[in-house]
Every structure is written in C-alpha cells, then in structure tokens.
Gaussian input, Z-matrix of N, CA and C with variables (Angstrom, degrees):
# hf/3-21g

backbone

0 1
 N
 C     1     B1
 C     2     B2     1     A1
 N     3     B3     2     A2     1     D1
 C     4     B4     3     A3     2     D2
 C     5     B5     4     A4     3     D3
 N     6     B6     5     A5     4     D4
 C     7     B7     6     A6     5     D5
 C     8     B8     7     A7     6     D6
 N     9     B9     8     A8     7     D7
 C    10    B10     9     A9     8     D8
 C    11    B11    10    A10     9     D9
 N    12    B12    11    A11    10    D10
 C    13    B13    12    A12    11    D11
 C    14    B14    13    A13    12    D12
 N    15    B15    14    A14    13    D13
 C    16    B16    15    A15    14    D14
 C    17    B17    16    A16    15    D15
 N    18    B18    17    A17    16    D16
 C    19    B19    18    A18    17    D17
 C    20    B20    19    A19    18    D18
 N    21    B21    20    A20    19    D19
 C    22    B22    21    A21    20    D20
 C    23    B23    22    A22    21    D21
 N    24    B24    23    A23    22    D22
 C    25    B25    24    A24    23    D23
 C    26    B26    25    A25    24    D24
 N    27    B27    26    A26    25    D25
 C    28    B28    27    A27    26    D26
 C    29    B29    28    A28    27    D27
 N    30    B30    29    A29    28    D28
 C    31    B31    30    A30    29    D29
 C    32    B32    31    A31    30    D30
 N    33    B33    32    A32    31    D31
 C    34    B34    33    A33    32    D32
 C    35    B35    34    A34    33    D33
 N    36    B36    35    A35    34    D34
 C    37    B37    36    A36    35    D35
 C    38    B38    37    A37    36    D36
 N    39    B39    38    A38    37    D37
 C    40    B40    39    A39    38    D38
 C    41    B41    40    A40    39    D39
 N    42    B42    41    A41    40    D40
 C    43    B43    42    A42    41    D41
 C    44    B44    43    A43    42    D42
 N    45    B45    44    A44    43    D43
 C    46    B46    45    A45    44    D44
 C    47    B47    46    A46    45    D45
 N    48    B48    47    A47    46    D46
 C    49    B49    48    A48    47    D47
 C    50    B50    49    A49    48    D48
 N    51    B51    50    A50    49    D49
 C    52    B52    51    A51    50    D50
 C    53    B53    52    A52    51    D51
 N    54    B54    53    A53    52    D52
 C    55    B55    54    A54    53    D53
 C    56    B56    55    A55    54    D54
 N    57    B57    56    A56    55    D55
 C    58    B58    57    A57    56    D56
 C    59    B59    58    A58    57    D57
 N    60    B60    59    A59    58    D58
 C    61    B61    60    A60    59    D59
 C    62    B62    61    A61    60    D60
 N    63    B63    62    A62    61    D61
 C    64    B64    63    A63    62    D62
 C    65    B65    64    A64    63    D63
 N    66    B66    65    A65    64    D64
 C    67    B67    66    A66    65    D65
 C    68    B68    67    A67    66    D66
 N    69    B69    68    A68    67    D67
 C    70    B70    69    A69    68    D68
 C    71    B71    70    A70    69    D69
 N    72    B72    71    A71    70    D70
 C    73    B73    72    A72    71    D71
 C    74    B74    73    A73    72    D72
 N    75    B75    74    A74    73    D73
 C    76    B76    75    A75    74    D74
 C    77    B77    76    A76    75    D75
 N    78    B78    77    A77    76    D76
 C    79    B79    78    A78    77    D77
 C    80    B80    79    A79    78    D78
 N    81    B81    80    A80    79    D79
 C    82    B82    81    A81    80    D80
 C    83    B83    82    A82    81    D81
 N    84    B84    83    A83    82    D82
 C    85    B85    84    A84    83    D83
 C    86    B86    85    A85    84    D84
 N    87    B87    86    A86    85    D85
 C    88    B88    87    A87    86    D86
 C    89    B89    88    A88    87    D87
 N    90    B90    89    A89    88    D88
 C    91    B91    90    A90    89    D89
 C    92    B92    91    A91    90    D90
 N    93    B93    92    A92    91    D91
 C    94    B94    93    A93    92    D92
 C    95    B95    94    A94    93    D93
 N    96    B96    95    A95    94    D94
 C    97    B97    96    A96    95    D95
 C    98    B98    97    A97    96    D96
 N    99    B99    98    A98    97    D97
 C   100   B100    99    A99    98    D98
 C   101   B101   100   A100    99    D99
 N   102   B102   101   A101   100   D100
 C   103   B103   102   A102   101   D101
 C   104   B104   103   A103   102   D102
 N   105   B105   104   A104   103   D103
 C   106   B106   105   A105   104   D104
 C   107   B107   106   A106   105   D105
 N   108   B108   107   A107   106   D106
 C   109   B109   108   A108   107   D107
 C   110   B110   109   A109   108   D108
 N   111   B111   110   A110   109   D109
 C   112   B112   111   A111   110   D110
 C   113   B113   112   A112   111   D111
 N   114   B114   113   A113   112   D112
 C   115   B115   114   A114   113   D113
 C   116   B116   115   A115   114   D114
 N   117   B117   116   A116   115   D115
 C   118   B118   117   A117   116   D116
 C   119   B119   118   A118   117   D117
 N   120   B120   119   A119   118   D118
 C   121   B121   120   A120   119   D119
 C   122   B122   121   A121   120   D120
 N   123   B123   122   A122   121   D121
 C   124   B124   123   A123   122   D122
 C   125   B125   124   A124   123   D123
 N   126   B126   125   A125   124   D124
 C   127   B127   126   A126   125   D125
 C   128   B128   127   A127   126   D126
 N   129   B129   128   A128   127   D127
 C   130   B130   129   A129   128   D128
 C   131   B131   130   A130   129   D129
 N   132   B132   131   A131   130   D130
 C   133   B133   132   A132   131   D131
 C   134   B134   133   A133   132   D132
 N   135   B135   134   A134   133   D133
 C   136   B136   135   A135   134   D134
 C   137   B137   136   A136   135   D135
 N   138   B138   137   A137   136   D136
 C   139   B139   138   A138   137   D137
 C   140   B140   139   A139   138   D138
 N   141   B141   140   A140   139   D139
 C   142   B142   141   A141   140   D140
 C   143   B143   142   A142   141   D141
 N   144   B144   143   A143   142   D142
 C   145   B145   144   A144   143   D143
 C   146   B146   145   A145   144   D144
 N   147   B147   146   A146   145   D145
 C   148   B148   147   A147   146   D146
 C   149   B149   148   A148   147   D147
 N   150   B150   149   A149   148   D148
 C   151   B151   150   A150   149   D149
 C   152   B152   151   A151   150   D150
 N   153   B153   152   A152   151   D151
 C   154   B154   153   A153   152   D152
 C   155   B155   154   A154   153   D153
 N   156   B156   155   A155   154   D154
 C   157   B157   156   A156   155   D155
 C   158   B158   157   A157   156   D156
 N   159   B159   158   A158   157   D157
 C   160   B160   159   A159   158   D158
 C   161   B161   160   A160   159   D159
 N   162   B162   161   A161   160   D160
 C   163   B163   162   A162   161   D161
 C   164   B164   163   A163   162   D162
 N   165   B165   164   A164   163   D163
 C   166   B166   165   A165   164   D164
 C   167   B167   166   A166   165   D165
 N   168   B168   167   A167   166   D166
 C   169   B169   168   A168   167   D167
 C   170   B170   169   A169   168   D168
 N   171   B171   170   A170   169   D169
 C   172   B172   171   A171   170   D170
 C   173   B173   172   A172   171   D171
 N   174   B174   173   A173   172   D172
 C   175   B175   174   A174   173   D173
 C   176   B176   175   A175   174   D174
 N   177   B177   176   A176   175   D175
 C   178   B178   177   A177   176   D176
 C   179   B179   178   A178   177   D177
 N   180   B180   179   A179   178   D178
 C   181   B181   180   A180   179   D179
 C   182   B182   181   A181   180   D180
 N   183   B183   182   A182   181   D181
 C   184   B184   183   A183   182   D182
 C   185   B185   184   A184   183   D183
 N   186   B186   185   A185   184   D184
 C   187   B187   186   A186   185   D185
 C   188   B188   187   A187   186   D186
 N   189   B189   188   A188   187   D187
 C   190   B190   189   A189   188   D188
 C   191   B191   190   A190   189   D189
 N   192   B192   191   A191   190   D190
 C   193   B193   192   A192   191   D191
 C   194   B194   193   A193   192   D192
 N   195   B195   194   A194   193   D193
 C   196   B196   195   A195   194   D194
 C   197   B197   196   A196   195   D195
 N   198   B198   197   A197   196   D196
 C   199   B199   198   A198   197   D197
 C   200   B200   199   A199   198   D198
 N   201   B201   200   A200   199   D199
 C   202   B202   201   A201   200   D200
 C   203   B203   202   A202   201   D201
 N   204   B204   203   A203   202   D202
 C   205   B205   204   A204   203   D203
 C   206   B206   205   A205   204   D204
 N   207   B207   206   A206   205   D205
 C   208   B208   207   A207   206   D206
 C   209   B209   208   A208   207   D207
 N   210   B210   209   A209   208   D208
 C   211   B211   210   A210   209   D209
 C   212   B212   211   A211   210   D210
 N   213   B213   212   A212   211   D211
 C   214   B214   213   A213   212   D212
 C   215   B215   214   A214   213   D213
 N   216   B216   215   A215   214   D214
 C   217   B217   216   A216   215   D215
 C   218   B218   217   A217   216   D216
 N   219   B219   218   A218   217   D217
 C   220   B220   219   A219   218   D218
 C   221   B221   220   A220   219   D219
 N   222   B222   221   A221   220   D220
 C   223   B223   222   A222   221   D221
 C   224   B224   223   A223   222   D222
 N   225   B225   224   A224   223   D223
 C   226   B226   225   A225   224   D224
 C   227   B227   226   A226   225   D225
 N   228   B228   227   A227   226   D226
 C   229   B229   228   A228   227   D227
 C   230   B230   229   A229   228   D228
 N   231   B231   230   A230   229   D229
 C   232   B232   231   A231   230   D230
 C   233   B233   232   A232   231   D231
 N   234   B234   233   A233   232   D232
 C   235   B235   234   A234   233   D233
 C   236   B236   235   A235   234   D234
 N   237   B237   236   A236   235   D235
 C   238   B238   237   A237   236   D236
 C   239   B239   238   A238   237   D237
 N   240   B240   239   A239   238   D238
 C   241   B241   240   A240   239   D239
 C   242   B242   241   A241   240   D240
 N   243   B243   242   A242   241   D241
 C   244   B244   243   A243   242   D242
 C   245   B245   244   A244   243   D243
 N   246   B246   245   A245   244   D244
 C   247   B247   246   A246   245   D245
 C   248   B248   247   A247   246   D246
 N   249   B249   248   A248   247   D247
 C   250   B250   249   A249   248   D248
 C   251   B251   250   A250   249   D249
 N   252   B252   251   A251   250   D250
 C   253   B253   252   A252   251   D251
 C   254   B254   253   A253   252   D252
 N   255   B255   254   A254   253   D253
 C   256   B256   255   A255   254   D254
 C   257   B257   256   A256   255   D255
 N   258   B258   257   A257   256   D256
 C   259   B259   258   A258   257   D257
 C   260   B260   259   A259   258   D258
 N   261   B261   260   A260   259   D259
 C   262   B262   261   A261   260   D260
 C   263   B263   262   A262   261   D261
 N   264   B264   263   A263   262   D262
 C   265   B265   264   A264   263   D263
 C   266   B266   265   A265   264   D264
 N   267   B267   266   A266   265   D265
 C   268   B268   267   A267   266   D266
 C   269   B269   268   A268   267   D267
 N   270   B270   269   A269   268   D268
 C   271   B271   270   A270   269   D269
 C   272   B272   271   A271   270   D270
 N   273   B273   272   A272   271   D271
 C   274   B274   273   A273   272   D272
 C   275   B275   274   A274   273   D273
 N   276   B276   275   A275   274   D274
 C   277   B277   276   A276   275   D275
 C   278   B278   277   A277   276   D276

   B1=1.3752
   B2=1.5044
   B3=1.2844
   B4=1.3926
   B5=1.6046
   B6=1.3682
   B7=1.3908
   B8=1.5641
   B9=1.2778
   B10=1.4789
   B11=1.5043
   B12=1.2532
   B13=1.4671
   B14=1.5572
   B15=1.4323
   B16=1.4074
   B17=1.5676
   B18=1.1898
   B19=1.5095
   B20=1.5716
   B21=1.2629
   B22=1.5091
   B23=1.5488
   B24=1.3604
   B25=1.5805
   B26=1.5119
   B27=1.2918
   B28=1.4584
   B29=1.4869
   B30=1.2968
   B31=1.5412
   B32=1.4304
   B33=1.3890
   B34=1.4972
   B35=1.5496
   B36=1.3350
   B37=1.5192
   B38=1.5131
   B39=1.3313
   B40=1.4666
   B41=1.5725
   B42=1.3169
   B43=1.5127
   B44=1.4361
   B45=1.3314
   B46=1.5199
   B47=1.5680
   B48=1.2430
   B49=1.4937
   B50=1.4400
   B51=1.3642
   B52=1.3793
   B53=1.4037
   B54=1.3590
   B55=1.3622
   B56=1.4976
   B57=1.3899
   B58=1.4757
   B59=1.5942
   B60=1.3854
   B61=1.4010
   B62=1.5571
   B63=1.4465
   B64=1.3933
   B65=1.5639
   B66=1.2648
   B67=1.4681
   B68=1.4418
   B69=1.4011
   B70=1.4849
   B71=1.5617
   B72=1.2484
   B73=1.4555
   B74=1.5749
   B75=1.3665
   B76=1.4392
   B77=1.5222
   B78=1.2871
   B79=1.4918
   B80=1.5084
   B81=1.3873
   B82=1.5227
   B83=1.4848
   B84=1.3913
   B85=1.3674
   B86=1.6407
   B87=1.2236
   B88=1.5388
   B89=1.5102
   B90=1.2780
   B91=1.4917
   B92=1.5226
   B93=1.3314
   B94=1.4689
   B95=1.5668
   B96=1.3188
   B97=1.3728
   B98=1.5082
   B99=1.3593
   B100=1.5230
   B101=1.4217
   B102=1.3473
   B103=1.4792
   B104=1.5675
   B105=1.3616
   B106=1.4424
   B107=1.5828
   B108=1.3226
   B109=1.4285
   B110=1.4968
   B111=1.3753
   B112=1.4400
   B113=1.6048
   B114=1.2879
   B115=1.3988
   B116=1.5464
   B117=1.2449
   B118=1.4844
   B119=1.5815
   B120=1.3037
   B121=1.5418
   B122=1.4377
   B123=1.3557
   B124=1.5126
   B125=1.5714
   B126=1.3889
   B127=1.4729
   B128=1.5218
   B129=1.3558
   B130=1.4409
   B131=1.5854
   B132=1.2926
   B133=1.4998
   B134=1.6013
   B135=1.3492
   B136=1.5057
   B137=1.5851
   B138=1.2849
   B139=1.5154
   B140=1.4857
   B141=1.4163
   B142=1.4251
   B143=1.6414
   B144=1.3999
   B145=1.4223
   B146=1.5497
   B147=1.2234
   B148=1.5597
   B149=1.5900
   B150=1.2629
   B151=1.4167
   B152=1.5048
   B153=1.3688
   B154=1.4242
   B155=1.4313
   B156=1.3545
   B157=1.4441
   B158=1.5697
   B159=1.3146
   B160=1.5293
   B161=1.5600
   B162=1.2852
   B163=1.5377
   B164=1.4441
   B165=1.2377
   B166=1.5240
   B167=1.4727
   B168=1.3245
   B169=1.5002
   B170=1.4994
   B171=1.4298
   B172=1.3483
   B173=1.5636
   B174=1.2450
   B175=1.4338
   B176=1.5555
   B177=1.3319
   B178=1.4653
   B179=1.4780
   B180=1.3216
   B181=1.4518
   B182=1.4950
   B183=1.3548
   B184=1.4925
   B185=1.4969
   B186=1.2790
   B187=1.4265
   B188=1.5052
   B189=1.3453
   B190=1.4688
   B191=1.6394
   B192=1.2725
   B193=1.5572
   B194=1.5349
   B195=1.3365
   B196=1.4479
   B197=1.5716
   B198=1.2195
   B199=1.4148
   B200=1.4900
   B201=1.3335
   B202=1.4104
   B203=1.5319
   B204=1.3175
   B205=1.4850
   B206=1.4480
   B207=1.3805
   B208=1.4468
   B209=1.5463
   B210=1.3129
   B211=1.3625
   B212=1.5613
   B213=1.3562
   B214=1.5079
   B215=1.4603
   B216=1.3457
   B217=1.4541
   B218=1.4493
   B219=1.3158
   B220=1.4793
   B221=1.5071
   B222=1.3004
   B223=1.4807
   B224=1.4285
   B225=1.4163
   B226=1.3927
   B227=1.5907
   B228=1.3862
   B229=1.3833
   B230=1.4865
   B231=1.3817
   B232=1.5168
   B233=1.5405
   B234=1.3129
   B235=1.4881
   B236=1.5349
   B237=1.2563
   B238=1.3718
   B239=1.5134
   B240=1.3102
   B241=1.3852
   B242=1.5094
   B243=1.3381
   B244=1.5145
   B245=1.5264
   B246=1.3105
   B247=1.5221
   B248=1.3890
   B249=1.4443
   B250=1.5183
   B251=1.5700
   B252=1.2005
   B253=1.5334
   B254=1.5747
   B255=1.2694
   B256=1.4513
   B257=1.5266
   B258=1.2973
   B259=1.4223
   B260=1.4765
   B261=1.2648
   B262=1.5398
   B263=1.5663
   B264=1.4063
   B265=1.4496
   B266=1.4564
   B267=1.3892
   B268=1.4977
   B269=1.6277
   B270=1.3834
   B271=1.4718
   B272=1.4992
   B273=1.3634
   B274=1.3812
   B275=1.5207
   B276=1.4114
   B277=1.3810
   B278=1.5066
   A1=107.96
   A2=117.84
   A3=125.71
   A4=109.41
   A5=119.22
   A6=121.28
   A7=112.25
   A8=116.16
   A9=121.38
   A10=109.12
   A11=123.41
   A12=127.39
   A13=111.85
   A14=115.16
   A15=115.01
   A16=107.82
   A17=115.71
   A18=125.51
   A19=105.20
   A20=115.95
   A21=123.22
   A22=106.54
   A23=109.08
   A24=115.51
   A25=112.83
   A26=111.13
   A27=120.77
   A28=111.85
   A29=118.11
   A30=121.45
   A31=109.11
   A32=118.47
   A33=123.75
   A34=102.63
   A35=121.31
   A36=123.03
   A37=105.51
   A38=119.31
   A39=117.54
   A40=113.66
   A41=112.77
   A42=117.41
   A43=110.20
   A44=116.81
   A45=121.07
   A46=110.68
   A47=117.07
   A48=123.01
   A49=111.96
   A50=118.92
   A51=121.22
   A52=115.13
   A53=119.59
   A54=124.33
   A55=113.59
   A56=112.41
   A57=120.59
   A58=107.68
   A59=114.03
   A60=121.64
   A61=109.87
   A62=117.84
   A63=116.53
   A64=111.40
   A65=117.79
   A66=123.87
   A67=113.24
   A68=110.72
   A69=123.84
   A70=108.53
   A71=118.59
   A72=122.49
   A73=100.76
   A74=117.09
   A75=119.14
   A76=113.93
   A77=114.52
   A78=116.08
   A79=114.16
   A80=117.76
   A81=121.41
   A82=103.75
   A83=117.26
   A84=118.01
   A85=111.03
   A86=116.20
   A87=115.80
   A88=104.76
   A89=111.92
   A90=119.90
   A91=110.25
   A92=115.99
   A93=121.86
   A94=104.97
   A95=118.20
   A96=127.14
   A97=110.60
   A98=111.62
   A99=121.46
   A100=110.58
   A101=117.91
   A102=122.17
   A103=108.47
   A104=114.49
   A105=120.24
   A106=106.81
   A107=118.03
   A108=123.06
   A109=105.37
   A110=120.91
   A111=124.30
   A112=115.47
   A113=114.51
   A114=121.13
   A115=107.85
   A116=125.33
   A117=127.63
   A118=108.17
   A119=120.67
   A120=123.11
   A121=109.37
   A122=115.95
   A123=118.41
   A124=112.53
   A125=108.36
   A126=116.13
   A127=104.61
   A128=117.63
   A129=122.46
   A130=103.16
   A131=112.25
   A132=124.63
   A133=106.48
   A134=113.28
   A135=116.75
   A136=109.19
   A137=113.04
   A138=122.14
   A139=111.30
   A140=109.26
   A141=119.71
   A142=114.55
   A143=114.16
   A144=120.43
   A145=105.82
   A146=120.36
   A147=129.07
   A148=109.29
   A149=110.22
   A150=117.18
   A151=108.49
   A152=119.61
   A153=124.35
   A154=115.73
   A155=117.70
   A156=123.78
   A157=113.36
   A158=112.20
   A159=109.96
   A160=103.98
   A161=115.21
   A162=119.86
   A163=113.10
   A164=120.75
   A165=123.02
   A166=111.48
   A167=118.09
   A168=124.90
   A169=116.05
   A170=116.89
   A171=125.74
   A172=111.84
   A173=120.04
   A174=128.56
   A175=112.46
   A176=117.53
   A177=117.47
   A178=111.00
   A179=115.73
   A180=123.46
   A181=113.34
   A182=117.56
   A183=121.06
   A184=107.72
   A185=123.77
   A186=125.11
   A187=112.51
   A188=116.13
   A189=120.40
   A190=104.51
   A191=116.09
   A192=120.25
   A193=104.44
   A194=119.33
   A195=123.05
   A196=109.39
   A197=122.54
   A198=123.79
   A199=114.92
   A200=115.84
   A201=119.86
   A202=111.12
   A203=115.23
   A204=124.35
   A205=113.58
   A206=121.12
   A207=125.10
   A208=106.72
   A209=117.66
   A210=124.42
   A211=108.39
   A212=115.68
   A213=119.89
   A214=112.02
   A215=122.26
   A216=119.07
   A217=116.05
   A218=114.47
   A219=121.67
   A220=110.54
   A221=118.99
   A222=125.54
   A223=110.53
   A224=117.27
   A225=123.39
   A226=110.45
   A227=116.33
   A228=119.65
   A229=108.64
   A230=114.88
   A231=117.11
   A232=106.51
   A233=111.25
   A234=118.36
   A235=108.45
   A236=121.80
   A237=126.83
   A238=107.17
   A239=119.38
   A240=119.46
   A241=116.50
   A242=111.56
   A243=122.43
   A244=108.20
   A245=114.04
   A246=119.48
   A247=118.74
   A248=114.85
   A249=122.81
   A250=105.61
   A251=116.66
   A252=119.07
   A253=106.53
   A254=117.95
   A255=128.79
   A256=108.68
   A257=116.61
   A258=122.45
   A259=115.93
   A260=121.02
   A261=127.33
   A262=100.73
   A263=111.24
   A264=115.88
   A265=119.10
   A266=113.86
   A267=115.02
   A268=106.81
   A269=105.54
   A270=112.40
   A271=110.50
   A272=119.54
   A273=125.83
   A274=110.97
   A275=121.13
   A276=120.54
   A277=108.41
   D1=142.26
   D2=-178.12
   D3=-88.91
   D4=173.93
   D5=-172.46
   D6=-62.99
   D7=-22.90
   D8=-176.85
   D9=-90.17
   D10=-0.50
   D11=175.73
   D12=88.30
   D13=11.51
   D14=179.15
   D15=-81.33
   D16=148.73
   D17=-174.45
   D18=-90.49
   D19=127.46
   D20=-175.30
   D21=-133.09
   D22=164.77
   D23=179.95
   D24=110.62
   D25=-169.46
   D26=177.45
   D27=-73.10
   D28=172.60
   D29=-176.44
   D30=-61.49
   D31=-40.08
   D32=-172.67
   D33=-72.86
   D34=-37.51
   D35=-176.13
   D36=-70.55
   D37=-38.65
   D38=-179.38
   D39=-68.95
   D40=-32.74
   D41=176.99
   D42=-63.99
   D43=-45.57
   D44=-179.72
   D45=-63.58
   D46=-37.24
   D47=177.21
   D48=-65.24
   D49=-45.01
   D50=175.32
   D51=-60.56
   D52=-41.12
   D53=178.82
   D54=-61.98
   D55=-41.20
   D56=179.53
   D57=-60.10
   D58=-45.92
   D59=-170.18
   D60=-68.55
   D61=-36.16
   D62=-171.67
   D63=-107.04
   D64=8.37
   D65=175.44
   D66=94.69
   D67=178.87
   D68=-174.80
   D69=-86.19
   D70=140.59
   D71=174.68
   D72=-122.41
   D73=110.99
   D74=-175.12
   D75=-74.40
   D76=-9.39
   D77=177.23
   D78=-85.85
   D79=-7.29
   D80=-176.05
   D81=-123.30
   D82=136.57
   D83=177.19
   D84=-126.64
   D85=153.31
   D86=175.17
   D87=-118.13
   D88=127.65
   D89=-176.38
   D90=-134.13
   D91=164.09
   D92=174.64
   D93=-102.25
   D94=139.69
   D95=176.22
   D96=-125.44
   D97=166.82
   D98=178.03
   D99=-125.10
   D100=125.51
   D101=-178.61
   D102=-69.17
   D103=126.20
   D104=-178.91
   D105=-100.51
   D106=-32.69
   D107=-178.04
   D108=-145.88
   D109=135.95
   D110=-178.84
   D111=-75.43
   D112=170.56
   D113=175.59
   D114=-58.09
   D115=146.67
   D116=14.25
   D117=-88.50
   D118=-10.09
   D119=-177.27
   D120=-102.41
   D121=44.80
   D122=-172.74
   D123=-55.42
   D124=133.82
   D125=172.86
   D126=-129.99
   D127=141.46
   D128=-175.78
   D129=-139.26
   D130=135.62
   D131=172.43
   D132=-95.98
   D133=125.17
   D134=-172.38
   D135=-117.99
   D136=137.10
   D137=164.96
   D138=66.59
   D139=-179.95
   D140=-178.68
   D141=-68.53
   D142=-18.89
   D143=-178.52
   D144=-82.14
   D145=-10.09
   D146=-178.29
   D147=50.39
   D148=61.58
   D149=176.49
   D150=-87.21
   D151=128.50
   D152=178.46
   D153=-95.08
   D154=122.41
   D155=-177.23
   D156=-112.72
   D157=146.78
   D158=-179.95
   D159=-125.32
   D160=-174.59
   D161=-175.94
   D162=-55.06
   D163=-31.69
   D164=175.34
   D165=-56.05
   D166=-32.37
   D167=-175.45
   D168=-95.03
   D169=-14.86
   D170=-163.57
   D171=-109.86
   D172=140.74
   D173=157.53
   D174=-113.42
   D175=120.29
   D176=-173.67
   D177=-107.94
   D178=126.89
   D179=178.96
   D180=-67.55
   D181=152.16
   D182=178.81
   D183=-56.41
   D184=-39.88
   D185=-178.70
   D186=-59.11
   D187=-45.28
   D188=-175.83
   D189=-74.86
   D190=-36.09
   D191=-179.46
   D192=-60.39
   D193=-48.84
   D194=-174.74
   D195=-73.48
   D196=-13.68
   D197=178.86
   D198=-72.09
   D199=-18.88
   D200=-179.19
   D201=71.20
   D202=75.15
   D203=180.00
   D204=-67.45
   D205=118.37
   D206=-178.73
   D207=-117.03
   D208=159.68
   D209=179.44
   D210=-57.87
   D211=129.69
   D212=-178.94
   D213=95.65
   D214=-15.89
   D215=171.76
   D216=-63.17
   D217=148.61
   D218=176.21
   D219=-96.90
   D220=137.54
   D221=-176.27
   D222=-127.89
   D223=149.92
   D224=170.18
   D225=-91.72
   D226=129.82
   D227=-172.93
   D228=-128.74
   D229=133.17
   D230=171.45
   D231=-105.02
   D232=130.67
   D233=-176.72
   D234=-103.20
   D235=134.95
   D236=176.68
   D237=-110.34
   D238=99.92
   D239=-170.15
   D240=-66.24
   D241=-32.64
   D242=-177.23
   D243=-64.50
   D244=-50.87
   D245=178.75
   D246=-81.94
   D247=-14.17
   D248=-176.93
   D249=59.80
   D250=39.85
   D251=174.82
   D252=-118.94
   D253=152.65
   D254=179.02
   D255=-122.70
   D256=134.01
   D257=174.52
   D258=-112.06
   D259=116.89
   D260=-179.86
   D261=-84.30
   D262=110.81
   D263=179.06
   D264=-96.09
   D265=-27.75
   D266=-178.03
   D267=-167.71
   D268=164.43
   D269=173.18
   D270=-96.62
   D271=137.04
   D272=177.06
   D273=-78.64
   D274=126.66
   D275=177.42
   D276=-124.25

C-alpha cells in the first residue's frame, strides 16, 4: 500500500492488502496447495492437514488456468467453509 492508501502490487498482493484493510473473515481461509495432477483433471493437496481436492471441489481462476499448472507447483487457494468450495486464484512463483 502506498502512502495515500492505494493498493499496489500483484493480484495476490492486492487481495491480501484488502483483507488486512477490511478485517478478518473467519469463514474464508487462504492456504497454499500443491498440484498433484494437472488440468483438466486437476488435483491439489491443501494445508497441513493434507486434504486432497479434485475438480469437483475446485474453481480455477483464469489467471491460474493460464499459468500452466504442473505437478509440484504451489498455488494460492481461498477456501469457503460454508459452501465447501475452494478457489485456485494463482500460481506461486
């Protein structure tokens, strides 16, 4: 965030800054995941509990889709505990 309060940086950085500015939402989590299988049958292992998710559990953003997800890649995932859905928003580089 710059001195005037404007949000700057990558899409993921902007998301984190917005969350910090507007407070914590206990129903939504941000986690890192590891790609176990690439698209179109994407599988991702999430968090320290090592939960494995497949395409039935995931929504993939255009940014992550275009990043070319390969086995072993790390991804940023937003989890919606109420809907039990997970959103892959970007690849970690």
